[in-house]
Structure formats: structure tokens, C-alpha cells
ZAMARGU-4260 file (C-alpha; in steps of 0.2 Angstrom, whole numbers, plus 5000, padded with zeros to 4 digits):
<rodrens>
0) 5000/5000/5000 | 5013/5012/5005 | 5022/5009/4988 | 5007/5013/4978 | 5004/5029/4989
5) 5021/5035/4985 | 5017/5034/4966 | 5001/5045/4967 | 5003/5062/4959 | 5005/5076/4972
10) 4988/5084/4968 | 4979/5069/4975 | 4977/5069/4994 | 4989/5053/4996 | 4989/5056/5015
15) 4970/5051/5015 | 4972/5035/5007 | 4973/5019/5018 | 4965/5003/5022 | 4946/5006/5024
20) 4937/4993/5035 | 4921/4994/5024 | 4933/4990/5009 | 4940/4975/5019 | 4924/4969/5024
25) 4917/4970/5006 | 4932/4961/4999 | 4932/4948/5012 | 4913/4945/5008 | 4917/4945/4989
30) 4931/4931/4993 | 4919/4920/5003 | 4905/4921/4990 | 4917/4917/4976 | 4924/4902/4986
35) 4906/4895/4990 | 4901/4898/4972 | 4915/4889/4963 | 4916/4876/4977 | 4898/4871/4978
40) 4897/4862/4960 | 4911/4851/4963 | 4905/4846/4980 | 4888/4843/4974 | 4895/4831/4960
45) 4905/4822/4972 | 4890/4820/4984 | 4880/4812/4970 | 4894/4800/4965 | 4889/4781/4967
50) 4903/4773/4978 | 4901/4757/4970 | 4904/4764/4952 | 4919/4772/4958 | 4926/4756/4966
55) 4923/4746/4950 | 4931/4759/4939 | 4950/4760/4936 | 4951/4778/4940 | 4960/4784/4955
60) 4950/4800/4957 | 4932/4803/4962 | 4933/4820/4955 | 4939/4813/4938 | 4929/4814/4922
65) 4930/4823/4905 | 4918/4837/4911 | 4928/4841/4926 | 4944/4842/4914 | 4936/4853/4902
70) 4930/4865/4916 | 4946/4867/4924 | 4954/4869/4907 | 4941/4883/4904 | 4945/4892/4920
75) 4963/4891/4918 | 4961/4898/4901 | 4951/4912/4907 | 4965/4916/4920 | 4977/4917/4906
80) 4966/4929/4896 | 4963/4940/4910 | 4982/4940/4914 | 4985/4945/4896 | 4973/4960/4897
85) 4982/4967/4912 | 5000/4963/4905 | 4995/4972/4889 | 4989/4987/4899 | 5006/4988/4907
90) 5015/4986/4891 | 5006/5001/4884 | 5009/5012/4898 | 5028/5006/4899 | 5029/5010/4881
95) 5021/5027/4883 | 5033/5032/4897 | 5047/5027/4885 | 5040/5038/4871 | 5039/5052/4882
100) 5057/5050/4888 | 5067/5063/4879 | 5052/5070/4871 | 5055/5088/4864 | 5045/5099/4875
105) 5047/5115/4866 | 5054/5124/4881 | 5067/5123/4893 | 5062/5117/4911 | 5079/5117/4918
110) 5082/5132/4930 | 5064/5137/4927 | 5052/5139/4942 | 5034/5143/4944 | 5021/5148/4957
115) 5002/5147/4956 | 4993/5162/4963 | 4975/5164/4968 | 4968/5181/4966 | 4952/5182/4976
120) 4936/5193/4978 | 4945/5210/4980 | 4949/5209/4961 | 4931/5204/4955 | 4915/5214/4952
125) 4899/5205/4950 | 4890/5210/4934 | 4875/5198/4934 | 4871/5181/4928 | 4878/5174/4912
130) 4866/5168/4898 | 4875/5152/4894 | 4866/5135/4891 | 4880/5126/4899 | 4876/5125/4918
135) 4893/5124/4925 | 4895/5143/4922 | 4883/5153/4932 | 4890/5170/4936 | 4898/5183/4926
140) 4913/5192/4933 | 4923/5207/4928 | 4941/5209/4931 | 4947/5227/4931 | 4962/5237/4929
145) 4969/5232/4947 | 4971/5214/4943 | 4982/5218/4927 | 4992/5232/4936 | 4996/5219/4950
150) 5002/5206/4939 | 5012/5219/4929 | 5020/5226/4945 | 5024/5208/4950 | 5032/5204/4934
155) 5043/5220/4934 | 5048/5216/4953 | 5054/5199/4949 | 5064/5205/4934 | 5073/5216/4946
160) 5077/5203/4958 | 5095/5197/4958 | 5098/5179/4951 | 5082/5181/4940 | 5086/5182/4921
165) 5068/5182/4915 | 5051/5182/4923 | 5033/5182/4917 | 5015/5178/4921 | 5003/5167/4912
170) 4985/5161/4913 | 4991/5144/4910 | 5006/5133/4910 | 5011/5121/4897 | 5000/5104/4897
175) 4985/5115/4904 | 4976/5120/4888 | 4963/5134/4886 | 4954/5136/4869 | 4951/5152/4859
180) 4940/5154/4844 | 4948/5161/4829 | 4943/5168/4812 | 4956/5169/4798 | 4953/5179/4782
185) 4949/5169/4767 | 4946/5153/4777 | 4927/5146/4780 | 4922/5149/4798 | 4919/5132/4805
190) 4914/5138/4823 | 4896/5133/4824 | 4892/5138/4842 | 4898/5148/4856 | 4910/5142/4870
195) 4902/5129/4881 | 4918/5124/4890 | 4935/5134/4892 | 4946/5119/4889 | 4937/5108/4876
200) 4933/5114/4859 | 4914/5111/4856 | 4917/5108/4837 | 4929/5100/4826 | 4934/5082/4823
205) 4949/5081/4833 | 4960/5083/4819 | 4962/5103/4819 | 4949/5105/4806 | 4940/5119/4816
210) 4947/5136/4819 | 4952/5135/4837 | 4969/5138/4845 | 4976/5135/4862 | 4977/5152/4870
215) 4987/5160/4884 | 4988/5177/4890 | 5005/5182/4897 | 5015/5197/4902 | 5031/5201/4893
220) 5045/5190/4899 | 5035/5174/4900 | 5042/5167/4883 | 5059/5171/4888 | 5058/5163/4906
225) 5053/5146/4898 | 5066/5149/4883 | 5053/5146/4870 | 5062/5151/4854 | 5058/5166/4844
230) 5057/5160/4826 | 5053/5176/4817 | 5046/5194/4821 | 5046/5200/4839 | 5041/5194/4857
235) 5027/5203/4867 | 5033/5219/4874 | 5028/5231/4888 | 5022/5244/4876 | 5009/5230/4871
240) 5003/5226/4888 | 4987/5237/4889 | 4988/5246/4872 | 4973/5248/4862 | 4980/5240/4847
245) 4979/5221/4850 | 4994/5210/4845 | 4998/5192/4847 | 5012/5179/4845 | 5008/5163/4837
250) 5018/5147/4837 | 5024/5138/4822 | 5010/5125/4821 | 4998/5140/4820 | 5008/5148/4806
255) 5010/5132/4796 | 4991/5128/4798 | 4985/5144/4790 | 4999/5151/4780 | 5010/5136/4775
260) 5019/5145/4761 | 5017/5163/4767 | 5023/5172/4783 | 5012/5175/4798 | 5019/5191/4804
265) 5010/5206/4800 | 4994/5197/4796 | 4977/5200/4806 | 4965/5188/4813 | 4949/5189/4823
270) 4948/5181/4840 | 4934/5178/4853 | 4941/5178/4870 | 4925/5176/4881 | 4907/5171/4881
275) 4896/5185/4875 | 4912/5195/4870 | 4913/5203/4852 | 4925/5197/4840 | 4940/5208/4840
280) 4955/5210/4827 | 4972/5206/4833 | 4988/5208/4823 | 5002/5195/4823 | 5019/5202/4828
285) 5029/5186/4830 | 5030/5167/4828 | 5038/5156/4842 | 5042/5138/4843 | 5028/5125/4847
290) 5026/5118/4864 | 5020/5101/4868 | 5002/5103/4873 | 4987/5093/4880 | 4974/5087/4867
295) 4956/5089/4865 | 4952/5076/4879 | 4957/5078/4897 | 4975/5071/4901 | 4979/5067/4883
300) 4995/5074/4876 | 4993/5079/4858 | 5000/5068/4845 | 5002/5081/4832 | 5007/5099/4835
305) 4992/5111/4840 | 4991/5128/4835 | 4993/5141/4850 | 4992/5159/4852 | 5000/5170/4865
310) 4991/5188/4870 | 4997/5201/4881 | 4988/5198/4898 | 4984/5217/4899 | 4973/5216/4883
315) 4963/5202/4890 | 4945/5205/4889 | 4939/5211/4907 | 4923/5201/4907 | 4923/5182/4908
320) 4912/5168/4916 | 4916/5159/4932 | 4906/5147/4941 | 4906/5133/4954 | 4924/5135/4959
325) 4920/5152/4967 | 4926/5170/4964 | 4944/5165/4961 | 4956/5167/4945 | 4973/5159/4945
330) 4988/5166/4938 | 5005/5157/4935 | 5022/5166/4939 | 5037/5158/4929 | 5055/5164/4933
335) 5071/5158/4927 | 5084/5159/4942 | 5102/5156/4942 | 5101/5148/4959 | 5093/5133/4966
340) 5074/5130/4970 | 5075/5137/4988 | 5082/5154/4981 | 5069/5155/4967 | 5055/5151/4980
345) 5061/5164/4991 | 5062/5177/4977 | 5045/5174/4972 | 5037/5174/4990 | 5046/5191/4993
350) 5040/5199/4976 | 5022/5193/4979 | 5022/5199/4997 | 5029/5216/4991 | 5015/5218/4979
355) 5000/5211/4989 | 5003/5201/5006 | 4985/5195/5004 | 4988/5185/4988 | 4990/5166/4993
360) 5004/5155/4984 | 4994/5139/4981 | 5008/5129/4973 | 5026/5132/4970 | 5040/5122/4962
365) 5052/5118/4948 | 5046/5117/4930 | 5056/5100/4929 | 5047/5093/4943 | 5031/5099/4935
370) 5035/5091/4919 | 5039/5074/4929 | 5021/5076/4939 | 5012/5079/4922 | 5016/5060/4919
375) 5013/5055/4937 | 4995/5048/4932 | 5003/5037/4920 | 5016/5031/4932 | 5003/5027/4945
380) 4991/5018/4935 | 5005/5008/4927 | 5011/5003/4944 | 4993/4998/4949 | 4989/4988/4934
385) 5007/4981/4935 | 5003/4975/4953 | 4987/4967/4947 | 4995/4959/4932 | 5008/4951/4944
390) 4994/4943/4954 | 4985/4938/4938 | 5001/4930/4932 | 5004/4920/4947 | 4987/4914/4948
395) 4987/4909/4930 | 5004/4899/4932 | 4998/4891/4947 | 4982/4886/4939 | 4991/4879/4923
400) 5003/4869/4935 | 4988/4862/4946 | 4978/4857/4931 | 4993/4849/4922 | 4999/4840/4938
405) 4982/4833/4941 | 4980/4827/4923 | 4997/4818/4924 | 4991/4810/4941 | 4974/4805/4934
410) 4982/4798/4917 | 4996/4789/4926 | 4990/4772/4920 | 4987/4778/4902 | 5005/4785/4902
415) 5012/4769/4908 | 5003/4759/4895 | 5009/4771/4882 | 5027/4769/4887 | 5026/4750/4889
420) 5020/4749/4870 | 5034/4760/4864 | 5032/4778/4868 | 5048/4787/4873 | 5050/4800/4887
425) 5051/4814/4874 | 5035/4809/4867 | 5026/4810/4883 | 5034/4826/4888 | 5028/4834/4871
430) 5010/4827/4875 | 5010/4836/4891 | 5017/4852/4885 | 5006/4851/4870 | 4990/4850/4881
435) 4997/4865/4891 | 5000/4875/4874 | 4982/4871/4869 | 4975/4878/4885 | 4987/4893/4884
440) 4981/4897/4866 | 4963/4896/4870 | 4966/4908/4884 | 4978/4920/4873 | 4965/4921/4859
445) 4952/4927/4872 | 4964/4939/4880 | 4968/4947/4863 | 4950/4950/4860 | 4948/4956/4878
450) 4963/4968/4877 | 4957/4975/4860 | 4941/4981/4870 | 4948/4984/4887 | 4964/4994/4883
455) 4953/5008/4875 | 4949/5014/4892 | 4968/5019/4892 | 4968/5028/4876 | 4968/5046/4884
460) 4984/5040/4894 | 4994/5034/4879 | 5006/5043/4869 | 5016/5037/4854 | 5007/5020/4854
465) 4989/5014/4850 | 4977/5004/4861 | 4980/4990/4850 | 4998/4991/4846 | 5002/4974/4838
470) 5020/4972/4846 | 5013/4975/4863 | 4999/4962/4861 | 5011/4951/4853 | 5024/4953/4867
475) 5011/4950/4880 | 5005/4934/4871 | 5022/4927/4870 | 5025/4930/4888 | 5010/4921/4893
480) 5014/4906/4882 | 5031/4905/4889 | 5025/4906/4906 | 5012/4891/4903 | 5027/4881/4896
485) 5036/4884/4911 | 5022/4879/4923 | 5020/4863/4913 | 5039/4858/4914 | 5038/4849/4931
490) 5021/4839/4926 | 5029/4835/4910 | 5045/4829/4919 | 5034/4819/4931 | 5025/4811/4916
495) 5041/4806/4908 | 5048/4798/4923 | 5034/4786/4926 | 5040/4768/4927 | 5027/4758/4916
500) 5030/4741/4925 | 5028/4748/4942 | 5012/4757/4937 | 5005/4742/4928 | 5008/4730/4943
505) 5000/4743/4954 | 4985/4741/4943
</rodrens>
């Protein structure tokens, strides 16, 4: 339990996780019911057996019989199939983690640190109820000049802090996607309805065919703090912060999508940065590198570069909708610091306290750890499924061994007769192993079919692999086949070691 808790992502309240009496009681009850259910039928069959017929038969086992043998093989095959499903899930998550290792992020997390701030009611004015059909958003709030001036002052203070080479504020860090509707001149508009959620585009087919882009409102210095490279044009500057003329910086994916053969700098687009807000014209002043982002589904990293747009935070529309979370808005501070995390944290705390000591810092850490934590869910679920897979594999191997050992014991006389009439030890060994392989192939076939259906649940967690990745299913199948053969070795050896004369004399 402690090992699994240690792998839980930090945002989960791991300290609240432990053994629960109700869970233990339910588990014990389930185990009891399962034992009674699977033990009742064999017990009834034994109770109904005629002792005289058993004594007259040559069988050495009351529980023998073709029906029982098939039932045991079916159960073992089911164990193999379930183990294969879990093993395939572990393989997909491991392949995902390998794909993410060394993946180009589009920014430099080393020596970069962040802090999440929560701005409360003092920065908001209630301007009435919203008119959205989506019930999550209930209130309309207006963020005035004070919020923008506070974040601008905070950025400037951090820029002047010793050890800080760049600093900025953003509405969202990488991997946290917020979407913005855009209209491009000469391109048919495919946005059919207003925003219903900030983080998921309501239209489009998941392939970027709708006019949507990831958006971040930032202060000058944010792109430099993360070292997102400037490709052409210029970055966001302080004169842009609250200027009437709206400007934006887009990434290479945005420029390549809408102007693949022509430059993006100097072009104008229309954006809609809030529900019930009008479309406004924005001029593109620069192009930066593309940052790895989350996709349309929660937790899913985009498999292809997604278009993104960066706008001055001071030009953000003052009115936006907020609902169940309360009257709060989050802002993320990013600094590039020459020292360690302790020095960077002290610099951020000092600057925030100087601007407004009432602003709480809800999270503070390094961007390198932040990137690692973004994959924490995958590590945790991989370890959890892996633990279940190990248990299932042990049960499957035990089942194969038990069934084959019992069959060898029941067929001892038959094997003795075979060897007496000329069968050799390798022939007997091959017979036992062949029966084990047939059971394994039946279970593997069922497991592959189950994996094709079950692993789709993991689709949003995968990157670089598909839920039906052939090599993962193939490797898992070969592993289960090898495990079955290994479990059959001892019963096969015992069968090959039978003395025909001793067996026949005993009968």
C-alpha cells in the first residue's frame, strides 16, 4: 500500500488513502461468495457420486471425468486471458513512458520555477448572471484594471530581483490547455456555436479542422522565462501590455496551419476571448516554437502539434464567466533563476508579498518537477495495473501447474501403457506440453479479444502507441505462452519419469 501511495501524483490527497474497514469487509465477503460459488458445484457432483461405480472403475480419482477436465481447462484459460489483458495494459503504459522520455517539450524546464497564485474577491465585480446554456458557468464577473496592474508590477519586481534572468505571468502553464475561437481571412468559418467549455473545443473532428487555437494571456518575459524560441518577428513587449491595438504571437503550428507558404507576421485575425464578447481584430507580431500541449481530451497529450496563440495579459477582455469554483482566478508566475529552487522560491514569495501580502501562493516548484508530475498519473496507473498483472500471472501459472499435475496423476495408468508399448520419454513430455499449449492458446485468443476492447479505456493516457499496438499484444502473448510452458515443465518431467512396469503392477 505504501509503495502505491508513494506513486500517487502530488495533487491527489495521498495522506487520506489507507485501508478502509468497509473495503476490507466487502473484499472478504466477495472472497467468501466466490469460494462458495466455485466450490459448490464440485461438492455437489462428489456428493452425487455412486461409491460402487467408483470402486468398480479403474480411475484413481473421484473428481475425474471429461466434464471436470474441460471445466478446469476453461477456468485456467480464463485466468490466462485476464492476465494477458492486464499485461497488455502495463505494456502500453510502459511504451508510453518510453515514448515520453526525451520528448521535445518546446521549452527548457531546467532552472525555471513557477508559482500558482489565487486572486480572490477583491479583484472581481459581479456584473450579473450569464446567459450560457451550459450550467457549469453560472456567474459573470469582471476583472478590472487592478488585477492587470498587480500582475504587471509583480513581473517587473521579479525582473529586478538578483538571480532572476527572466520572469513572466501566464494564465496557464504548458499541458493545461485553454481554447480560443479564431477567424482567419479567406478561410471558411467552422465555429458553429459559442463556447461551452474553456478547455475543450465544442466543434471539430479532433484533427484540427475547426478554427480553434490554444490560448495563453501572458506578460512580457514569459516566453523568455521558459526559453520558448523566437522564430521570426518579435516577442510581446511592455508597450503591448495594455495598448488599444491588440497584438499576438503565434507558434509555428499555427503559422503552418493557416499560412503554410507565406509568413504569418503582419497578418490580422479575429479572436473571441470570452463568452458574450464580440470578435476583435488582433495583429500577429511574431512566431515562436511549438510547445507540447494537451489534446482535446483531458490528460491526453496531443499527438500532433497544436496551434497556439499568446496574447498580452493586459489586453485580456475584462469580462469572463466563472462558476462553481467560486470567485477566484489563477495566475501562474514563471521565473528563470540562476540559483536553486530554494532561492527561486524565496524570490517569488518576496515579490508577491511586496505587491500584495494577501495573495496566497497555492503551489510552488520547479518546472522540471512539474513536467515529471504531468506524467505522474501514467506512472501510478502503470504501477497499479502492474501489481494486478503480477497477481494474475501468478494465479494463471499456479492454475496451469495444478491442472497439468492433476491430469498427469489421473492419466498415470494411460501414460504407463503408452510407454510400455513403445512411447519414449520425449513423446510423453511433448504430449503434456502440447496440452498446456492448447490451453494457453485458447486463453491467449480470448485475452487478445479482451485487450482490444479493454485497453481503449487507457487511450487518453497513451502517447506514441495505440490501444491495439500489435507488438505490445504480441509480446504479452508470447510472455503468457512462455509462462504456460514453464508451468508445465514439472508435470511433464513427472510424466516422462513414470515407470511402466511399476504402474501396471500397481493396477
